[in-house]
N, C-alpha and C positions, 0 to 999 in steps of 0.2 A: 569538525570533531573538535577543532581548539575553541569555535565558536559555542558549544555545546558546554564545555568546559569552564570556560567564561562565564557564562550565564549560571550555572551553577554555584561557582564561587560569588558571585554577585548577588543570589538568592540566600549563600549561606551568610553573607556578610548581612544582609539586611536583616535575615531573622535574628540573629544573633545580635543586632543592634538595637532592636525594640526593646527590650529592658533599660538599655540607657537610656534610649528616649522617653520612656516612660519615668524613669528617674527624673530627667532632666525637666520634664512638664511639672513636677512633684516639687522640686526646687524653685520652678518659675511661679508658681502660684504663689509659695512662701516668699519669695522675694518681690512679687506685686504686691502681697498684702503689707510688708514692710514699706513697699514705697510710696504705698498710698497714707499708712502711717505719718511718714517723713511731710506728705503735702498737708496732712491734717495739722499736724505738729507747726509746719510752716504759718498754717493760715491762723492758728491759733497767736503766732507771735506776731502778727498784723492785724490784728482786729479791727486799726482805725481806717484800714484802706478797703472802699468799697470797689468792686469789682464787676460793674455791670457787664452783664453778657456780650455785648457787641465790642467791648473794649478789654475783656477777661485774657487774651493774649500778652498784654503789656503788663499785668499784674504778676508781682512778686514770685508767686508761688505756682503761677500756672504749669509751668513745665518742668516743676520739681518731680512729682510722680513719673512722666514720660521718660525724661532724660536718666532717672535711678533705674527704671526699668531696661532702658535700652544701653545703658552701661553695664548692667548684668548680663546683657545679652539675650535676655527674654524680649523679642519684639511682641 
């Protein structure tokens, strides 16, 4: 009986949390757009630096969007 009660509580929590997850997804979409804009701005500030694909990870703006998204908690 306790297992059934625990299952019901878990299902109720999952269903009630889904709007929160949806809202978080909407927030993350906006955050991703903002972070991509930061990376574009960074690239505009460093137009003289050419970043070939094979060494792009060493360029000053390569990780800007990734770190911004990670810091916001939106993997």
